[in-house]
FIVEX-242179 format. One record per residue: residue in three letters; x, y, z of N, C-alpha, C, CB in turn; residue number from 1; chain. Coordinates in steps of 0.2 Angstrom, whole numbers, plus 5000, padded with zeros to 4 digits. Glycine has a CB too. Example, Ala and Ser with C-alpha at 12.3 -4.5 7.8 and 13.67 -1.06 7.14 Angstrom:
2
PT, r, n_c1, n_c2, n_c3, ca_c1, ca_c2, ca_c3, c_c1, c_c2, c_c3, cb_c1, cb_c2, cb_c3, k, c
PT, ALA, 5066, 4972, 5039, 5062, 4978, 5039, 5066, 4984, 5039, 5057, 4978, 5045, 1, A .
PT, SER, 5064, 4989, 5035, 5068, 4995, 5036, 5064, 5000, 5039, 5070, 4997, 5029, 2, A .
END
This chain:
204
PT, r, n_c1, n_c2, n_c3, ca_c1, ca_c2, ca_c3, c_c1, c_c2, c_c3, cb_c1, cb_c2, cb_c3, k, c
PT, MET, 5486, 4446, 4979, 5480, 4445, 4984, 5482, 4449, 4991, 5480, 4437, 4985, 1, A .
PT, PRO, 5477, 4452, 4993, 5478, 4455, 5000, 5479, 4450, 5005, 5472, 4460, 5001, 2, A .
PT, ASN, 5483, 4453, 5011, 5484, 4448, 5016, 5477, 4447, 5020, 5489, 4451, 5021, 3, A .
PT, ALA, 5478, 4442, 5025, 5472, 4439, 5028, 5468, 4445, 5032, 5474, 4433, 5033, 4, A .
PT, ASN, 5471, 4450, 5034, 5468, 4455, 5038, 5466, 4461, 5034, 5473, 4457, 5043, 5, A .
PT, PHE, 5466, 4461, 5027, 5465, 4467, 5023, 5458, 4469, 5024, 5466, 4464, 5016, 6, A .
PT, TYR, 5453, 4465, 5024, 5446, 4467, 5025, 5444, 4468, 5032, 5442, 4462, 5022, 7, A .
PT, LEU, 5448, 4467, 5037, 5446, 4468, 5044, 5443, 4475, 5045, 5452, 4467, 5048, 8, A .
PT, PRO, 5446, 4480, 5043, 5443, 4487, 5045, 5436, 4488, 5042, 5447, 4493, 5042, 9, A .
PT, ALA, 5435, 4485, 5036, 5428, 4486, 5033, 5423, 4481, 5037, 5429, 4484, 5026, 10, A .
PT, ILE, 5425, 4475, 5039, 5421, 4471, 5043, 5419, 4474, 5049, 5424, 4464, 5044, 11, A .
PT, LYS, 5424, 4477, 5053, 5423, 4480, 5059, 5418, 4486, 5058, 5429, 4482, 5063, 12, A .
PT, GLN, 5419, 4490, 5053, 5415, 4495, 5052, 5408, 4493, 5051, 5417, 4499, 5046, 13, A .
PT, THR, 5407, 4488, 5047, 5400, 4486, 5046, 5396, 4483, 5052, 5399, 4480, 5040, 14, A .
PT, VAL, 5400, 4479, 5056, 5398, 4476, 5063, 5396, 4482, 5067, 5404, 4472, 5066, 15, A .
PT, GLY, 5400, 4487, 5067, 5399, 4493, 5071, 5393, 4497, 5069, 5405, 4498, 5071, 16, A .
PT, GLN, 5391, 4497, 5063, 5385, 4500, 5060, 5379, 4496, 5062, 5385, 4501, 5053, 17, A .
PT, SER, 5380, 4490, 5062, 5374, 4486, 5064, 5373, 4486, 5072, 5375, 4478, 5062, 18, A .
PT, LEU, 5378, 4487, 5075, 5377, 4487, 5083, 5374, 4494, 5084, 5384, 4487, 5086, 19, A .
PT, LYS, 5375, 4499, 5080, 5372, 4506, 5082, 5365, 4505, 5081, 5375, 4512, 5077, 20, A .
PT, VAL, 5363, 4502, 5075, 5356, 4501, 5074, 5352, 4497, 5080, 5355, 4497, 5067, 21, A .
PT, PHE, 5356, 4492, 5082, 5353, 4488, 5088, 5352, 4492, 5094, 5357, 4482, 5089, 22, A .
PT, GLU, 5357, 4496, 5095, 5357, 4501, 5100, 5351, 4506, 5100, 5363, 4505, 5101, 23, A .
PT, LEU, 5350, 4508, 5094, 5344, 4512, 5093, 5337, 4509, 5094, 5344, 4515, 5085, 24, A .
PT, VAL, 5337, 4502, 5092, 5331, 4498, 5093, 5331, 4498, 5101, 5332, 4492, 5090, 25, A .
PT, TYR, 5336, 4496, 5104, 5336, 4495, 5112, 5333, 4501, 5115, 5343, 4494, 5114, 26, A .
PT, ASN, 5335, 4507, 5113, 5333, 4513, 5116, 5326, 4516, 5114, 5338, 4518, 5115, 27, A .
PT, ASP, 5323, 4513, 5109, 5317, 4515, 5106, 5311, 4512, 5110, 5316, 4513, 5099, 28, A .
PT, ASP, 5308, 4516, 5115, 5303, 4513, 5119, 5297, 4512, 5116, 5302, 4518, 5125, 29, A .
PT, LEU, 5295, 4516, 5111, 5289, 4515, 5107, 5289, 4508, 5103, 5287, 4521, 5102, 30, A .
PT, LEU, 5295, 4507, 5100, 5296, 4501, 5096, 5295, 4495, 5101, 5303, 4501, 5093, 31, A .
PT, LEU, 5299, 4495, 5106, 5299, 4489, 5111, 5292, 4488, 5114, 5304, 4490, 5116, 32, A .
PT, THR, 5289, 4494, 5116, 5282, 4493, 5118, 5277, 4490, 5113, 5279, 4500, 5121, 33, A .
PT, THR, 5278, 4492, 5107, 5274, 4489, 5102, 5275, 4482, 5101, 5275, 4493, 5095, 34, A .
PT, ALA, 5282, 4480, 5101, 5284, 4473, 5101, 5280, 4469, 5107, 5291, 4472, 5101, 35, A .
PT, SER, 5280, 4472, 5113, 5277, 4469, 5118, 5269, 4468, 5117, 5278, 4473, 5125, 36, A .
PT, GLN, 5266, 4473, 5114, 5259, 4472, 5112, 5258, 4467, 5107, 5257, 4479, 5110, 37, A .
PT, VAL, 5263, 4466, 5102, 5262, 4461, 5097, 5262, 4454, 5100, 5268, 4462, 5091, 38, A .
PT, VAL, 5267, 4453, 5105, 5267, 4447, 5108, 5260, 4445, 5111, 5272, 4446, 5114, 39, A .
PT, GLN, 5257, 4450, 5115, 5251, 4449, 5118, 5245, 4448, 5113, 5249, 4455, 5122, 40, A .
PT, THR, 5246, 4451, 5107, 5241, 4450, 5102, 5241, 4443, 5099, 5242, 4455, 5097, 41, A .
PT, ILE, 5247, 4441, 5098, 5248, 4434, 5095, 5246, 4429, 5100, 5255, 4433, 5092, 42, A .
PT, VAL, 5248, 4430, 5106, 5246, 4425, 5111, 5238, 4424, 5111, 5249, 4426, 5118, 43, A .
PT, THR, 5235, 4430, 5112, 5228, 4430, 5112, 5225, 4427, 5106, 5225, 4437, 5113, 44, A .
PT, ALA, 5227, 4429, 5100, 5225, 4425, 5094, 5225, 4418, 5094, 5229, 4428, 5088, 45, A .
PT, TYR, 5230, 4415, 5096, 5231, 4408, 5097, 5227, 4405, 5103, 5238, 4406, 5098, 46, A .
PT, LYS, 5227, 4408, 5108, 5224, 4405, 5114, 5216, 4406, 5115, 5227, 4407, 5120, 47, A .
PT, GLN, 5214, 4412, 5113, 5207, 4413, 5113, 5203, 4413, 5107, 5206, 4420, 5116, 48, A .
PT, HIS, 5206, 4413, 5101, 5202, 4413, 5095, 5204, 4407, 5090, 5204, 4420, 5091, 49, A .
PT, HIS, 5209, 4403, 5092, 5211, 4398, 5088, 5213, 4400, 5081, 5206, 4392, 5088, 50, A .
PT, ALA, 5216, 4406, 5081, 5218, 4409, 5075, 5224, 4407, 5072, 5218, 4417, 5075, 51, A .
PT, ARG, 5226, 4409, 5066, 5232, 4408, 5062, 5236, 4414, 5061, 5231, 4404, 5056, 52, A .
PT, VAL, 5243, 4413, 5061, 5247, 4419, 5060, 5250, 4418, 5053, 5253, 4419, 5065, 53, A .
PT, TRP, 5250, 4423, 5049, 5252, 4423, 5042, 5258, 4427, 5041, 5247, 4425, 5037, 54, A .
PT, PHE, 5263, 4426, 5036, 5268, 4430, 5035, 5269, 4432, 5028, 5275, 4427, 5038, 55, A .
PT, CYS, 5272, 4438, 5026, 5273, 4439, 5019, 5279, 4444, 5019, 5267, 4441, 5015, 56, A .
PT, GLY, 5283, 4444, 5013, 5288, 4448, 5012, 5291, 4447, 5005, 5293, 4448, 5017, 57, A .
PT, ASN, 5295, 4451, 5003, 5299, 4450, 4996, 5306, 4450, 4997, 5297, 4457, 4991, 58, A .
PT, GLY, 5309, 4446, 4993, 5316, 4445, 4993, 5319, 4443, 5000, 5319, 4451, 4992, 59, A .
PT, GLY, 5324, 4446, 5003, 5326, 4444, 5009, 5321, 4444, 5014, 5332, 4449, 5011, 60, A .
PT, SER, 5316, 4448, 5014, 5310, 4448, 5019, 5306, 4442, 5018, 5306, 4455, 5018, 61, A .
PT, ALA, 5306, 4440, 5012, 5302, 4433, 5010, 5306, 4428, 5014, 5302, 4432, 5003, 62, A .
PT, ALA, 5312, 4428, 5014, 5316, 4423, 5018, 5315, 4423, 5025, 5323, 4423, 5016, 63, A .
PT, GLN, 5315, 4429, 5028, 5313, 4430, 5035, 5306, 4428, 5036, 5314, 4438, 5036, 64, A .
PT, ALA, 5301, 4430, 5032, 5294, 4428, 5033, 5294, 4420, 5034, 5290, 4430, 5027, 65, A .
PT, GLN, 5298, 4416, 5030, 5298, 4409, 5030, 5301, 4407, 5037, 5301, 4406, 5024, 66, A .
PT, HIS, 5307, 4410, 5038, 5311, 4408, 5044, 5307, 4409, 5050, 5317, 4413, 5044, 67, A .
PT, LEU, 5303, 4415, 5051, 5299, 4416, 5057, 5293, 4412, 5058, 5297, 4423, 5058, 68, A .
PT, ALA, 5290, 4410, 5052, 5284, 4406, 5052, 5286, 4399, 5055, 5281, 4405, 5046, 69, A .
PT, ALA, 5292, 4397, 5053, 5295, 4390, 5055, 5296, 4390, 5062, 5301, 4388, 5051, 70, A .
PT, GLU, 5298, 4396, 5065, 5299, 4396, 5072, 5293, 4395, 5076, 5303, 4402, 5074, 71, A .
PT, LEU, 5287, 4397, 5073, 5281, 4395, 5077, 5278, 4388, 5075, 5276, 4401, 5075, 72, A .
PT, SER, 5278, 4387, 5069, 5275, 4380, 5067, 5280, 4374, 5069, 5274, 4380, 5059, 73, A .
PT, GLY, 5286, 4375, 5069, 5291, 4370, 5071, 5292, 4370, 5079, 5297, 4371, 5067, 74, A .
PT, ARG, 5297, 4373, 5080, 5299, 4375, 5087, 5304, 4380, 5087, 5302, 4368, 5091, 75, A .
PT, PHE, 5305, 4383, 5093, 5310, 4389, 5094, 5315, 4387, 5099, 5307, 4395, 5096, 76, A .
PT, ASN, 5313, 4387, 5105, 5318, 4386, 5111, 5318, 4380, 5114, 5318, 4392, 5116, 77, A .
PT, PHE, 5312, 4376, 5114, 5311, 4370, 5117, 5305, 4366, 5113, 5309, 4371, 5124, 78, A .
PT, ASN, 5305, 4360, 5115, 5300, 4355, 5111, 5293, 4357, 5114, 5302, 4348, 5113, 79, A .
PT, ARG, 5288, 4357, 5110, 5281, 4358, 5111, 5277, 4357, 5105, 5280, 4366, 5114, 80, A .
PT, PRO, 5270, 4357, 5106, 5266, 4356, 5100, 5267, 4362, 5095, 5259, 4355, 5102, 81, A .
PT, PRO, 5265, 4361, 5089, 5266, 4366, 5084, 5260, 4371, 5084, 5266, 4363, 5077, 82, A .
PT, LEU, 5262, 4377, 5082, 5257, 4383, 5081, 5256, 4384, 5074, 5260, 4389, 5084, 83, A .
PT, PHE, 5250, 4386, 5072, 5248, 4387, 5065, 5251, 4393, 5063, 5241, 4387, 5064, 84, A .
PT, ALA, 5256, 4393, 5059, 5260, 4399, 5056, 5263, 4397, 5049, 5266, 4402, 5061, 85, A .
PT, GLU, 5261, 4401, 5044, 5264, 4399, 5037, 5265, 4406, 5034, 5259, 4395, 5033, 86, A .
PT, SER, 5270, 4405, 5029, 5272, 4411, 5025, 5268, 4410, 5018, 5280, 4412, 5024, 87, A .
PT, PHE, 5266, 4416, 5016, 5263, 4416, 5009, 5268, 4416, 5003, 5259, 4423, 5008, 88, A .
PT, THR, 5274, 4414, 5005, 5279, 4414, 4999, 5282, 4407, 4997, 5286, 4418, 5001, 89, A .
PT, VAL, 5279, 4402, 5000, 5281, 4395, 4999, 5279, 4392, 4993, 5279, 4391, 5005, 90, A .
PT, ASN, 5273, 4394, 4990, 5270, 4390, 4984, 5272, 4394, 4978, 5263, 4390, 4985, 91, A .
PT, THR, 5278, 4392, 4974, 5280, 4395, 4969, 5275, 4395, 4963, 5287, 4393, 4967, 92, A .
PT, SER, 5272, 4389, 4962, 5267, 4388, 4957, 5261, 4394, 4957, 5264, 4381, 4956, 93, A .
PT, TYR, 5259, 4394, 4963, 5254, 4399, 4965, 5257, 4407, 4963, 5251, 4399, 4972, 94, A .
PT, ILE, 5262, 4408, 4966, 5265, 4415, 4965, 5266, 4417, 4957, 5272, 4415, 4969, 95, A .
PT, THR, 5269, 4412, 4954, 5270, 4413, 4947, 5264, 4414, 4943, 5275, 4408, 4943, 96, A .
PT, ALA, 5259, 4410, 4945, 5252, 4410, 4941, 5249, 4416, 4942, 5248, 4404, 4943, 97, A .
PT, VAL, 5248, 4418, 4948, 5245, 4425, 4950, 5249, 4431, 4947, 5244, 4425, 4957, 98, A .
PT, ALA, 5255, 4430, 4948, 5259, 4436, 4945, 5258, 4437, 4938, 5267, 4435, 4947, 99, A .
PT, ASN, 5258, 4431, 4934, 5257, 4431, 4927, 5250, 4433, 4925, 5259, 4424, 4924, 100, A .
PT, ASP, 5245, 4431, 4929, 5238, 4432, 4927, 5235, 4438, 4929, 5234, 4426, 4929, 101, A .
PT, TYR, 5237, 4440, 4935, 5234, 4446, 4938, 5239, 4452, 4940, 5231, 4444, 4945, 102, A .
PT, GLY, 5245, 4450, 4940, 5250, 4455, 4942, 5253, 4454, 4949, 5247, 4462, 4942, 103, A .
PT, TYR, 5260, 4455, 4949, 5264, 4454, 4955, 5261, 4457, 4961, 5271, 4456, 4955, 104, A .
PT, ASP, 5257, 4463, 4961, 5255, 4466, 4966, 5249, 4463, 4970, 5252, 4473, 4964, 105, A .
PT, HIS, 5247, 4457, 4967, 5241, 4454, 4970, 5243, 4447, 4973, 5236, 4452, 4964, 106, A .
PT, ILE, 5249, 4445, 4973, 5251, 4438, 4975, 5249, 4437, 4982, 5258, 4437, 4974, 107, A .
PT, PHE, 5250, 4442, 4987, 5248, 4441, 4994, 5241, 4443, 4996, 5253, 4445, 4998, 108, A .
PT, SER, 5238, 4448, 4993, 5232, 4450, 4994, 5227, 4444, 4993, 5230, 4456, 4990, 109, A .
PT, ARG, 5228, 4441, 4987, 5223, 4435, 4986, 5223, 4429, 4991, 5225, 4432, 4978, 110, A .
PT, LEU, 5229, 4428, 4993, 5230, 4423, 4999, 5227, 4425, 5005, 5238, 4422, 5000, 111, A .
PT, VAL, 5227, 4432, 5007, 5224, 4434, 5012, 5216, 4433, 5011, 5225, 4442, 5014, 112, A .
PT, GLU, 5214, 4435, 5006, 5207, 4434, 5004, 5205, 4427, 5004, 5205, 4437, 4997, 113, A .
PT, GLY, 5209, 4422, 5002, 5207, 4415, 5002, 5208, 4412, 5008, 5211, 4412, 4997, 114, A .
PT, PHE, 5212, 4414, 5012, 5214, 4410, 5019, 5212, 4414, 5025, 5221, 4408, 5018, 115, A .
PT, GLY, 5213, 4420, 5025, 5212, 4424, 5031, 5205, 4424, 5034, 5214, 4431, 5030, 116, A .
PT, GLN, 5205, 4424, 5040, 5199, 4425, 5044, 5199, 4430, 5050, 5197, 4417, 5047, 117, A .
PT, PRO, 5194, 4433, 5052, 5194, 4438, 5057, 5198, 4435, 5063, 5187, 4440, 5059, 118, A .
PT, LYS, 5202, 4439, 5066, 5206, 4437, 5072, 5213, 4434, 5070, 5203, 4433, 5077, 119, A .
PT, ASP, 5213, 4432, 5064, 5220, 4430, 5062, 5225, 4436, 5062, 5220, 4427, 5054, 120, A .
PT, VAL, 5231, 4434, 5061, 5237, 4439, 5062, 5241, 4439, 5055, 5241, 4438, 5068, 121, A .
PT, LEU, 5242, 4445, 5052, 5247, 4445, 5047, 5253, 4449, 5049, 5243, 4449, 5041, 122, A .
PT, MET, 5258, 4446, 5048, 5265, 4449, 5049, 5268, 4451, 5042, 5270, 4444, 5053, 123, A .
PT, ALA, 5268, 4457, 5041, 5270, 4459, 5034, 5277, 4463, 5034, 5264, 4464, 5031, 124, A .
PT, PHE, 5281, 4461, 5030, 5288, 4464, 5030, 5290, 4468, 5024, 5294, 4458, 5031, 125, A .
PT, SER, 5292, 4474, 5025, 5294, 4478, 5020, 5299, 4483, 5022, 5288, 4482, 5016, 126, A .
PT, THR, 5305, 4483, 5020, 5310, 4488, 5024, 5308, 4495, 5022, 5317, 4486, 5022, 127, A .
PT, SER, 5305, 4496, 5016, 5303, 4503, 5014, 5296, 4505, 5017, 5303, 4503, 5006, 128, A .
PT, GLY, 5292, 4500, 5018, 5286, 4501, 5020, 5281, 4503, 5014, 5285, 4507, 5025, 129, A .
PT, ASN, 5284, 4502, 5008, 5280, 4504, 5002, 5279, 4499, 4997, 5284, 4511, 4999, 130, A .
PT, SER, 5281, 4493, 4998, 5280, 4487, 4993, 5273, 4486, 4991, 5283, 4481, 4996, 131, A .
PT, PRO, 5271, 4487, 4985, 5264, 4487, 4983, 5260, 4481, 4985, 5264, 4488, 4975, 132, A .
PT, ASN, 5264, 4475, 4984, 5260, 4469, 4985, 5259, 4468, 4993, 5264, 4463, 4982, 133, A .
PT, ILE, 5264, 4471, 4997, 5263, 4471, 5004, 5257, 4476, 5006, 5269, 4472, 5008, 134, A .
PT, ILE, 5257, 4481, 5003, 5252, 4486, 5005, 5245, 4483, 5003, 5253, 4493, 5001, 135, A .
PT, GLN, 5244, 4480, 4997, 5238, 4477, 4996, 5236, 4471, 5000, 5238, 4474, 4988, 136, A .
PT, ALA, 5241, 4468, 5003, 5239, 4462, 5007, 5237, 4465, 5014, 5246, 4458, 5009, 137, A .
PT, VAL, 5240, 4471, 5016, 5238, 4474, 5023, 5231, 4477, 5022, 5243, 4479, 5025, 138, A .
PT, GLN, 5230, 4480, 5016, 5223, 4483, 5015, 5218, 4478, 5015, 5223, 4487, 5009, 139, A .
PT, LYS, 5219, 4472, 5012, 5214, 4467, 5012, 5213, 4464, 5019, 5216, 4461, 5007, 140, A .
PT, ALA, 5218, 4463, 5022, 5218, 4460, 5029, 5214, 4465, 5034, 5225, 4459, 5032, 141, A .
PT, ASN, 5215, 4471, 5033, 5211, 4476, 5037, 5204, 4475, 5035, 5214, 4483, 5036, 142, A .
PT, GLU, 5202, 4475, 5029, 5195, 4474, 5027, 5192, 4468, 5030, 5195, 4474, 5020, 143, A .
PT, MET, 5196, 4463, 5031, 5193, 4456, 5033, 5193, 4455, 5041, 5197, 4450, 5030, 144, A .
PT, GLY, 5196, 4460, 5045, 5197, 4459, 5052, 5203, 4455, 5054, 5191, 4456, 5054, 145, A .
PT, VAL, 5207, 4454, 5049, 5214, 4451, 5051, 5218, 4457, 5054, 5217, 4448, 5045, 146, A .
PT, VAL, 5221, 4455, 5060, 5226, 4460, 5064, 5232, 4461, 5059, 5228, 4457, 5071, 147, A .
PT, THR, 5234, 4467, 5058, 5240, 4468, 5054, 5246, 4471, 5058, 5238, 4473, 5048, 148, A .
PT, ILE, 5252, 4468, 5057, 5258, 4469, 5060, 5263, 4471, 5055, 5260, 4464, 5065, 149, A .
PT, GLY, 5266, 4477, 5055, 5271, 4479, 5049, 5278, 4479, 5052, 5269, 4485, 5046, 150, A .
PT, PHE, 5282, 4476, 5049, 5289, 4477, 5050, 5293, 4481, 5045, 5293, 4469, 5051, 151, A .
PT, THR, 5295, 4487, 5047, 5297, 4492, 5042, 5304, 4495, 5044, 5292, 4497, 5040, 152, A .
PT, GLY, 5306, 4499, 5040, 5311, 4504, 5041, 5310, 4511, 5037, 5319, 4501, 5040, 153, A .
PT, HIS, 5315, 4515, 5036, 5314, 4521, 5032, 5308, 4525, 5035, 5313, 4519, 5025, 154, A .
PT, GLY, 5306, 4525, 5041, 5301, 4529, 5044, 5294, 4526, 5043, 5301, 4536, 5040, 155, A .
PT, GLY, 5294, 4520, 5040, 5287, 4516, 5040, 5283, 4516, 5033, 5283, 4518, 5045, 156, A .
PT, GLY, 5285, 4521, 5029, 5282, 4522, 5023, 5274, 4522, 5023, 5284, 4516, 5018, 157, A .
PT, LYS, 5271, 4520, 5018, 5263, 4519, 5018, 5261, 4515, 5023, 5261, 4517, 5011, 158, A .
PT, MET, 5265, 4510, 5025, 5262, 4505, 5030, 5261, 4508, 5037, 5267, 4499, 5031, 159, A .
PT, ALA, 5265, 4514, 5038, 5264, 4517, 5045, 5257, 4519, 5046, 5268, 4523, 5045, 160, A .
PT, GLN, 5253, 4521, 5040, 5246, 4523, 5041, 5241, 4517, 5040, 5244, 4528, 5036, 161, A .
PT, LEU, 5244, 4511, 5039, 5239, 4506, 5037, 5239, 4500, 5043, 5241, 4503, 5030, 162, A .
PT, CYS, 5245, 4499, 5046, 5246, 4493, 5050, 5243, 4495, 5057, 5253, 4490, 5050, 163, A .
PT, GLN, 5240, 4490, 5060, 5238, 4491, 5067, 5244, 4492, 5072, 5233, 4485, 5069, 164, A .
PT, TYR, 5248, 4488, 5071, 5255, 4488, 5075, 5261, 4489, 5070, 5255, 4481, 5079, 165, A .
PT, LEU, 5265, 4494, 5071, 5270, 4495, 5067, 5277, 4494, 5071, 5270, 4502, 5064, 166, A .
PT, LEU, 5281, 4490, 5068, 5288, 4489, 5071, 5293, 4492, 5066, 5290, 4481, 5072, 167, A .
PT, ASN, 5294, 4499, 5067, 5298, 4502, 5062, 5305, 4503, 5065, 5295, 4509, 5061, 168, A .
PT, VAL, 5310, 4499, 5061, 5317, 4500, 5063, 5320, 4507, 5062, 5321, 4495, 5060, 169, A .
PT, PRO, 5323, 4510, 5066, 5325, 4517, 5065, 5332, 4517, 5061, 5326, 4521, 5072, 170, A .
PT, SER, 5331, 4515, 5055, 5337, 4515, 5050, 5334, 4516, 5043, 5341, 4509, 5051, 171, A .
PT, ASN, 5339, 4518, 5039, 5338, 4518, 5031, 5342, 4513, 5028, 5339, 4525, 5029, 172, A .
PT, ASN, 5346, 4509, 5031, 5350, 4504, 5028, 5346, 4498, 5028, 5356, 4503, 5032, 173, A .
PT, THR, 5345, 4495, 5021, 5341, 4489, 5021, 5344, 4483, 5024, 5340, 4488, 5013, 174, A .
PT, PRO, 5350, 4481, 5023, 5352, 4475, 5027, 5352, 4476, 5034, 5360, 4473, 5025, 175, A .
PT, GLN, 5353, 4482, 5037, 5353, 4482, 5044, 5345, 4482, 5047, 5357, 4489, 5047, 176, A .
PT, ILE, 5341, 4485, 5043, 5334, 4484, 5044, 5332, 4477, 5045, 5330, 4488, 5039, 177, A .
PT, GLN, 5334, 4473, 5040, 5332, 4466, 5040, 5335, 4462, 5046, 5335, 4463, 5033, 178, A .
PT, GLU, 5342, 4464, 5048, 5345, 4461, 5054, 5340, 4463, 5060, 5352, 4464, 5055, 179, A .
PT, ALA, 5338, 4469, 5061, 5334, 4471, 5066, 5327, 4467, 5066, 5333, 4478, 5067, 180, A .
PT, HIS, 5324, 4467, 5060, 5318, 4463, 5059, 5319, 4456, 5062, 5315, 4463, 5053, 181, A .
PT, LEU, 5324, 4453, 5060, 5325, 4446, 5063, 5326, 4446, 5070, 5332, 4443, 5059, 182, A .
PT, LEU, 5330, 4450, 5073, 5330, 4451, 5080, 5323, 4451, 5083, 5335, 4457, 5082, 183, A .
PT, LEU, 5319, 4456, 5081, 5313, 4457, 5084, 5308, 4451, 5083, 5309, 4463, 5081, 184, A .
PT, GLY, 5309, 4448, 5077, 5305, 4442, 5075, 5307, 4437, 5080, 5306, 4440, 5068, 185, A .
PT, HIS, 5313, 4436, 5082, 5315, 4430, 5086, 5313, 4431, 5093, 5323, 4430, 5086, 186, A .
PT, ILE, 5313, 4438, 5095, 5311, 4440, 5102, 5303, 4438, 5103, 5312, 4447, 5104, 187, A .
PT, ILE, 5299, 4440, 5098, 5292, 4439, 5098, 5290, 4432, 5098, 5289, 4443, 5091, 188, A .
PT, CYS, 5294, 4428, 5094, 5292, 4421, 5093, 5294, 4417, 5100, 5296, 4418, 5087, 189, A .
PT, GLY, 5300, 4419, 5103, 5302, 4416, 5109, 5297, 4418, 5115, 5309, 4419, 5111, 190, A .
PT, LEU, 5295, 4424, 5115, 5290, 4425, 5120, 5283, 4422, 5119, 5289, 4433, 5120, 191, A .
PT, VAL, 5281, 4422, 5113, 5275, 4418, 5112, 5275, 4411, 5114, 5272, 4419, 5104, 192, A .
PT, GLU, 5280, 4408, 5112, 5281, 4401, 5114, 5281, 4400, 5121, 5288, 4398, 5110, 193, A .
PT, GLU, 5285, 4404, 5125, 5285, 4404, 5132, 5279, 4405, 5135, 5291, 4408, 5134, 194, A .
PT, GLU, 5275, 4410, 5133, 5268, 4411, 5136, 5263, 4406, 5135, 5266, 4418, 5133, 195, A .
PT, ILE, 5263, 4403, 5129, 5258, 4398, 5127, 5260, 4391, 5130, 5257, 4397, 5119, 196, A .
PT, PHE, 5266, 4390, 5130, 5268, 4383, 5132, 5273, 4383, 5139, 5272, 4379, 5127, 197, A .
PT, ALA, 5271, 4388, 5143, 5275, 4389, 5149, 5276, 4382, 5153, 5272, 4394, 5153, 198, A .
PT, ASN, 5271, 4378, 5153, 5271, 4372, 5157, 5276, 4367, 5154, 5265, 4369, 5158, 199, A .
PT, LEU, 5278, 4368, 5147, 5283, 4363, 5144, 5290, 4366, 5144, 5280, 4362, 5137, 200, A .
PT, LYS, 5291, 4372, 5146, 5298, 4374, 5146, 5302, 4371, 5151, 5297, 4382, 5148, 201, A .
PT, PRO, 5308, 4369, 5149, 5313, 4365, 5153, 5314, 4369, 5159, 5319, 4363, 5150, 202, A .
PT, GLY, 5314, 4366, 5165, 5315, 4369, 5171, 5309, 4372, 5175, 5320, 4374, 5170, 203, A .
PT, THR, 5303, 4371, 5172, 5297, 4374, 5175, 5294, 4368, 5179, 5292, 4377, 5170, 204, A .
END
């Protein structure tokens, strides 16, 4: 067995690589300006249109979709009323039925078609920007007047031309892209919460 410090260099190397991606995000004015616009868009959707925010993603991005939806529908930094936010990945019976009967590429687009309304918001996660079921969901959302927000890496892929707002992490490393997606998602959820429920924030 290696000693307790055997893996320390590899761990530090990985942490350093993640920090470099976060630094790239920090210095990407276009990305951060888009994130600010996304906050404003979601706040407007909730306050002016009584709209809903939907999330979708595959694999690790599915977990992040559920995580971030819960930050809005539950709470994030302080106690306040819930906001309507849900991930399209939570109903396994639906997912397996549609994947079996229609094909996996249709699992999210059919939910957009069934639940989406104009002025709703779709937060779509794909590290490559090319996931077929995410592409179809974004296309359907655009057809229906649902605002589309893409979280990507690898230059944005096909989603770069489809999403109204693109949060493209400047990296080609999938785990580090996902880490940055969670960072951006947390920032967005926190600012949306503060803007909508400013009177409930402790200390105000």
